[in-house]
C-alpha positions in Angstrom: 0.0 0.0 0.0 2.9 2.3 0.8 4.1 1.9 -2.8 0.9 3.4 -4.1 0.5 6.1 -1.5 1.4 9.1 -3.8 -0.7 7.9 -6.7 -3.7 6.8 -4.6 -3.7 10.2 -2.8 -3.7 11.9 -6.2 -6.5 9.8 -7.6 -8.6 10.3 -4.5 -8.2 14.1 -4.9 -9.1 13.9 -8.5 -12.2 11.7 -7.8 -13.4 14.2 -5.2 -13.0 17.1 -7.6 -14.8 15.2 -10.4 -17.8 14.1 -8.4 -20.0 16.3 -10.7 -18.7 14.6 -13.9 -21.0 11.9 -15.4 -17.9 9.9 -16.4 -15.9 10.5 -13.3 -15.2 6.8 -12.6 -14.0 6.2 -16.2 -11.9 9.3 -16.1 -10.2 8.4 -12.8 -9.6 4.8 -14.1 -8.0 6.2 -17.3 -5.8 8.5 -15.1 -4.8 5.5 -12.9 -3.7 3.5 -15.9 -1.8 6.5 -17.3 0.0 7.1 -14.0 1.0 3.5 -13.5 2.2 3.2 -17.1 4.3 6.3 -16.6 5.7 4.9 -13.3 6.7 1.6 -15.0 8.4 3.5 -17.8 10.4 5.6 -15.4 11.4 2.6 -13.3 12.7 0.9 -16.4 14.9 4.0 -16.9 16.4 3.4 -13.5 14.3 5.7 -11.3 13.3 4.4 -7.9 9.6 3.7 -7.2 8.8 6.7 -5.0 10.6 9.1 -7.2 8.8 7.6 -10.3 5.4 8.1 -8.7 6.2 11.7 -7.8 7.5 12.4 -11.3 4.4 10.8 -12.9 2.1 12.9 -10.7 4.1 16.0 -11.6 3.8 15.4 -15.3 0.0 15.1 -15.3 -0.4 18.3 -13.2 -2.3 19.4 -10.2 -5.6 17.5 -9.9 -7.5 20.7 -9.5 -6.1 22.0 -12.9 -7.0 18.6 -14.5 -10.6 18.9 -13.2 -10.7 22.5 -14.4 -9.6 21.4 -17.9 -12.3 18.8 -18.1 -14.9 21.3 -17.0 -13.9 23.9 -19.6 -15.9 23.9 -22.8 -14.5 24.7 -26.2 -15.9 28.2 -25.7 -13.8 28.7 -22.6 -16.8 28.5 -20.2 -17.3 26.1 -17.3 -19.8 23.3 -17.5 -20.1 22.5 -13.8 -22.9 22.3 -11.3 -23.1 25.4 -9.0 -25.4 26.6 -6.3 -27.3 28.6 -9.0 -27.9 25.5 -11.2 -28.8 23.4 -8.2 -31.4 26.0 -7.1 -32.8 26.0 -10.7 -33.9 22.5 -10.0 -36.4 23.9 -7.5 -37.7 26.4 -10.2 -38.1 23.5 -12.6 -40.3 21.6 -10.2 -42.3 24.7 -9.2 -42.9 25.2 -12.9 -44.1 21.7 -13.3 -46.6 22.2 -10.5 -47.8 25.5 -12.1 -48.4 23.6 -15.4 -50.5 21.0 -13.6 -52.5 23.7 -11.8 -53.1 25.6 -15.1 -54.3 22.4 -16.8 -56.7 21.6 -13.9 -58.0 25.2 -13.9 -58.5 25.2 -17.7 -60.5 22.0 -17.7 -62.6 23.2 -14.7 -63.3 26.6 -16.4 -64.2 24.9 -19.7 -66.6 22.4 -18.0 -68.3 25.2 -16.1 -68.4 27.8 -18.9 -68.8 25.9 -22.2 -72.3 24.4 -21.4 -73.6 27.9 -21.0 -72.8 28.8 -24.6 -69.7 31.0 -24.0 -67.8 31.5 -27.3 -64.2 32.5 -27.7 -64.3 35.6 -25.4 -64.7 35.3 -21.6 -66.1 38.1 -19.5 -66.7 38.7 -15.8 -70.3 37.5 -16.3 -69.2 34.1 -17.7 -69.6 31.2 -15.3 -66.1 29.9 -14.4 -64.5 33.2 -15.3 -62.5 33.4 -12.0 -61.2 29.9 -12.6 -60.3 30.9 -16.1 -58.3 33.9 -14.8 -56.5 31.7 -12.2 -55.5 29.3 -15.1 -54.0 32.3 -16.9 -51.9 33.3 -13.9 -50.7 29.7 -13.4 -50.0 29.5 -17.2 -47.8 32.6 -17.1 -46.0 31.4 -14.0 -45.3 28.0 -15.7 -43.9 29.7 -18.8 -41.6 32.0 -16.8 -40.4 28.9 -14.8 -39.8 27.1 -18.1 -37.6 30.0 -19.4 -35.7 30.3 -16.1 -35.1 26.5 -16.1 -33.7 26.7 -19.6 -31.4 29.5 -18.5 -30.1 27.3 -15.6 -29.6 24.4 -18.0 -27.7 26.7 -20.4 -25.5 27.7 -17.4 -25.0 24.1 -16.4 -23.7 23.2 -19.8 -21.3 26.1 -20.0 -23.4 27.4 -22.9 -25.3 25.6 -25.6 -24.2 27.6 -28.7 -26.4 29.3 -31.2 -29.0 26.5 -31.2 -29.5 26.9 -27.4 -29.7 30.6 -27.6 -32.2 30.5 -30.5 -34.3 28.1 -28.4 -34.3 30.4 -25.4 -35.1 33.4 -27.4 -38.1 31.7 -29.0 -39.4 30.6 -25.6 -38.9 34.2 -24.4 -41.2 35.4 -27.1 -43.6 32.6 -26.2 -43.7 34.0 -22.6 -44.7 37.4 -24.2 -47.4 35.6 -26.2 -48.6 33.8 -23.1 -49.8 37.2 -21.6 -52.5 37.5 -24.3 -52.8 33.9 -25.5 -56.0 33.1 -23.6 -57.9 36.0 -25.1 -57.1 35.0 -28.7 -57.3 31.7 -30.5 -54.6 32.7 -32.9 -52.3 33.9 -30.0 -52.8 30.6 -28.2 -51.8 28.7 -31.4 -48.8 31.0 -31.8 -47.8 30.3 -28.2 -48.0 26.5 -28.8 -45.9 26.8 -31.9 -43.3 29.0 -30.3 -43.0 26.8 -27.2 -42.8 23.6 -29.2 -40.1 25.0 -31.5 -38.1 26.7 -28.7 -38.0 23.6 -26.4 -37.2 21.3 -29.3 -34.2 23.4 -30.5 -33.0 23.8 -26.9 -33.3 20.0 -26.3 -31.4 19.3 -29.5 -28.5 21.5 -28.2 -28.6 19.6 -24.9 -28.6 16.3 -26.7 -25.5 17.2 -28.6 -23.7 17.9 -25.4 -24.8 14.5 -24.0 -24.9 15.7 -20.4 -28.6 15.6 -19.4 -30.1 12.1 -18.6 -32.1 10.9 -21.6 -35.1 10.0 -19.4 -35.5 13.7 -18.7 -34.5 15.0 -22.2 -36.9 13.0 -24.2 -40.2 14.0 -22.6 -39.0 17.6 -22.4 -38.2 17.7 -26.1 -41.2 15.8 -27.6 -44.1 17.1 -25.5 -44.9 19.9 -27.9 -44.5 17.8 -31.0 -46.8 15.1 -29.7 -49.4 17.6 -28.5 -49.4 19.2 -31.9 -49.8 15.8 -33.6 -52.8 15.1 -31.3 -54.3 18.5 -32.1 -54.0 18.0 -35.9 -55.4 14.5 -35.6 -58.4 15.5 -33.6 -59.2 18.4 -35.9 -59.1 16.1 -38.9 -61.4 13.6 -37.1 -63.8 16.3 -36.2 -64.3 17.1 -39.9 -64.1 20.3 -41.8 -67.9 21.1 -41.9 -68.8 21.9 -38.3 -70.2 25.0 -36.6 -67.7 26.6 -34.2 -70.4 28.2 -32.0 -72.7 25.2 -31.6 -69.8 22.8 -31.1 -67.7 25.0 -28.9 -67.4 22.4 -26.2 -65.9 20.1 -28.8 -63.5 22.8 -29.9 -62.3 23.2 -26.3 -62.0 19.4 -25.9 -59.8 19.3 -29.0 -57.5 22.1 -27.8 -57.4 21.1 -24.1 -56.8 17.4 -25.0 -53.8 18.3 -27.2 -52.4 20.8 -24.7 -52.8 18.3 -21.8 -50.9 15.6 -23.6 -48.1 18.0 -24.6 -47.9 19.7 -21.2 -47.9 16.4 -19.3 -44.9 15.2 -21.2 -43.2 18.6 -20.6 -44.0 18.3 -16.9 -42.4 14.9 -16.7 -39.3 16.3 -18.4 -39.1 19.3 -16.1 -39.5 17.2 -12.9 -36.8 14.9 -14.0 -34.5 17.8 -15.0 -35.3 19.4 -11.6 -34.4 16.2 -9.7 -31.2 15.8 -11.7 -30.1 19.4 -11.0 -31.0 19.1 -7.3 -29.0 15.9 -6.9 -25.8 17.5 -8.2 -23.4 18.9 -5.6 -21.8 22.2 -6.5 -18.3 21.8 -7.8 -15.5 23.6 -5.9 -12.6 23.2 -8.3 -11.9 26.9 -8.2 -12.4 27.5 -4.5 -8.9 27.0 -3.3 -5.5 25.8 -4.5 -4.8 22.1 -4.2 -1.9 21.4 -1.8 1.2 19.9 -3.3 1.7 16.1 -2.8 4.8 15.5 -0.8 
């Protein structure tokens, strides 16, 4: 054991510093092989074991600098968990709850108001109007939480390039649309399109970095697409020759069914992303200088 003391101490320091890295075990194992290979080479050249170990460790560099190099992206930014990204996990889960609350309120308002013959415009005299307003508030909260979550994921990845920025910008505009979406059918459809496109582009950027667990990334990315497919299918099945006024309940069933499916998948993704972010411990590779191994 004494023979390995210097290298084992180095590897333990490196493993601690790489606790945030998804391939930390493989990275440490590769470093172990590299160090022992270097030691064997130095010993063949006549160096004693202890000196060979120290020289091998010196050549690979301070473990904190090695961890820093692994955390640095091609753009020179750091892709590490921080207190900020960990707290974003809470925002993601709050957003998921807001989506669920909005869906429940939408369905409740529709079931109360549609049988009375309300058309596309709600007013204070419409049954269920208060619930409808509450749905709008939860809807806006959910959209803001989605955007903040995306900002946190962008930070966690050390940036996601042009594709990630485009996705966030589109969702930012979707947040603006969300403020008026419930008062206009066209605005609501524009919101759905923008949210679907923005989350999809952002998810593709995350997929290319291969950092987020697939179980979280897939539902986050496909929710809008599947919801849109359901909406188109239901509209086709309803037929082209129907009266919007007399069949308004059917219209809301089509829209809310599609939105529900898309949002439920998005909620699953946001919860899984939130759990993943919360489970990560903030990296401290820059907090202090690693002491020299003597």
